[in-house]
C-alpha positions as CSV (number, residue, x, y, z in Angstrom):
1,M,-137.2,84.5,209.2
2,P,-138.3,81.4,210.8
3,P,-136.8,80.3,214.3
4,Y,-134.4,77.5,213.9
5,C,-134.8,73.9,215.2
6,G,-131.4,72.2,216.8
7,W,-130.8,70.4,214.3
8,E,-131.1,73.2,211.4
9,I,-128.6,75.3,213.9
10,A,-126.1,72.7,214.4
11,M,-126.0,72.2,210.4
12,G,-124.5,75.8,210.6
13,I,-121.6,74.1,212.4
14,T,-121.1,70.9,210.8
15,N,-121.7,72.1,207.2
16,H,-117.8,73.0,207.7
17,L,-116.4,70.9,210.0
18,A,-115.2,67.2,209.5
19,E,-115.4,64.5,212.5
20,A,-111.9,64.2,212.4
21,N,-111.4,68.2,213.0
22,V,-113.2,67.8,216.6
23,I,-110.7,68.0,219.6
24,L,-112.4,67.3,222.4
25,D,-110.5,67.7,225.7
26,L,-107.8,70.0,224.2
27,D,-105.4,70.7,227.4
28,A,-104.2,74.3,227.2
29,T,-104.1,76.9,230.3
30,S,-103.9,80.0,228.0
31,K,-105.3,81.9,225.1
32,G,-102.0,81.6,223.3
33,G,-101.4,77.9,224.3
34,V,-105.0,77.1,222.4
35,L,-103.9,78.9,219.3
36,K,-100.8,77.3,219.3
37,L,-102.1,73.9,219.7
38,L,-104.8,74.3,217.0
39,A,-101.9,76.1,214.5
40,A,-99.8,72.8,215.0
41,V,-103.2,70.7,214.0
42,A,-104.3,73.0,211.6
43,A,-100.5,73.0,210.0
44,R,-100.7,69.0,209.7
45,R,-104.2,68.8,208.1
46,L,-103.1,71.6,205.4
47,G,-99.3,70.8,205.1
48,R,-98.8,74.3,205.9
49,D,-96.1,75.9,207.9
50,E,-97.4,75.9,211.9
51,A,-95.5,79.3,212.4
52,D,-97.6,81.2,209.5
53,I,-100.5,80.0,210.6
54,L,-100.2,81.1,214.0
55,T,-98.7,84.5,212.9
56,A,-102.0,85.0,211.1
57,L,-104.0,84.1,214.2
58,R,-102.4,86.2,216.5
59,S,-102.3,88.8,214.3
60,R,-106.1,88.8,214.0
61,E,-106.2,88.5,217.6
62,R,-104.6,91.9,218.0
63,L,-107.7,93.3,216.4
64,G,-109.8,92.4,219.4
65,S,-110.7,89.4,221.0
66,T,-112.5,86.6,218.9
67,A,-114.4,85.4,222.0
68,L,-117.9,85.7,221.4
69,G,-119.3,85.2,225.0
70,R,-121.0,82.7,226.7
71,G,-117.9,80.4,226.8
72,V,-117.2,80.5,223.1
73,A,-114.3,81.5,220.8
74,L,-114.2,81.5,217.2
75,P,-110.4,82.4,216.4
76,H,-110.2,82.6,212.6
77,A,-107.9,83.9,209.5
78,R,-107.3,84.4,206.3
79,I,-104.2,82.5,205.0
80,E,-101.8,83.2,201.8
81,G,-102.1,80.6,199.1
82,D,-105.1,78.3,197.7
83,S,-105.5,75.6,200.6
84,P,-108.8,74.4,201.4
85,P,-110.6,75.9,203.9
86,L,-110.4,74.5,207.6
87,A,-112.6,74.7,210.3
88,L,-111.7,72.8,213.8
89,F,-113.4,72.5,216.9
90,A,-112.1,72.0,220.5
91,R,-113.8,71.5,223.8
92,L,-110.9,72.4,226.5
93,Q,-110.4,70.1,229.5
94,R,-110.4,73.7,231.8
95,P,-112.1,77.2,230.7
96,I,-109.5,79.7,230.1
97,D,-109.4,83.5,229.8
98,F,-110.1,84.5,226.4
99,E,-110.7,88.2,227.2
100,A,-114.1,88.2,226.3
101,R,-116.6,91.1,226.6
102,D,-119.1,89.4,228.9
103,E,-115.5,88.0,231.1
104,E,-116.6,84.2,231.0
105,P,-113.6,82.0,230.7
106,V,-113.6,79.9,227.3
107,D,-114.3,76.2,226.8
108,L,-115.5,75.8,223.4
109,V,-112.9,77.1,220.6
110,I,-114.1,76.9,216.7
111,L,-111.3,77.9,214.8
112,V,-111.6,78.8,210.9
113,L,-109.1,79.3,208.3
114,W,-109.6,80.5,204.8
115,P,-107.5,81.1,202.1
116,E,-107.1,84.5,200.7
117,A,-107.1,83.2,197.4
118,S,-110.8,82.3,197.6
119,L,-112.2,84.6,199.7
120,E,-116.0,83.4,198.7
121,G,-117.8,81.8,201.5
122,F,-115.7,83.0,204.2
123,L,-118.4,85.5,205.4
124,P,-121.2,82.8,205.4
125,A,-119.3,80.3,207.3
126,L,-118.5,82.7,210.1
127,S,-122.3,83.5,209.9
128,D,-123.7,80.6,209.8
129,T,-120.9,79.4,212.9
130,C,-122.1,82.7,214.9
131,R,-125.9,82.0,214.8
132,S,-125.6,78.3,215.6
133,L,-123.5,79.2,218.9
134,R,-126.1,81.7,220.0
135,E,-128.4,78.7,220.6
136,P,-128.2,77.1,224.4
137,Q,-129.1,73.8,223.5
138,V,-126.3,73.5,220.6
139,L,-123.6,74.8,223.8
140,R,-125.1,72.1,225.8
141,H,-124.6,69.3,223.4
142,L,-121.2,70.8,222.0
143,R,-120.0,70.6,225.9
144,S,-121.9,67.1,226.9
145,A,-120.6,65.3,223.5
146,K,-119.2,62.0,224.4
147,A,-117.7,61.6,220.8
148,A,-116.7,63.7,217.7
């Protein structure tokens, strides 16, 4: 596989993320707080119950932390029904403990919710996003972005 240039790598994220779903400087002080705030935003975007989304995210986190390392977390869940897939990006005001294997605090969070009724594309979306987030220049751009 040929090496990706920065633009192609960034496309792995932007292919699944609308500008309106970018939150810069999210004020949260814990993993639970991040999940709760993002569940509230996702519920508004999808017209869904916040508690259902939060329950799905917490259930996934109980299986193991979705922190990828290098200050990045990718909380994700499949949700009942046929709502459209949703991705949210949040850059935190302050890094928080997300129980990462590398023990680095997390300051970048990408939330992915996918409908149970249509699982096609779920794993490729996560894979594209993870691949993008491995590149140092992508992380630098996300951390220094002045606008969505």
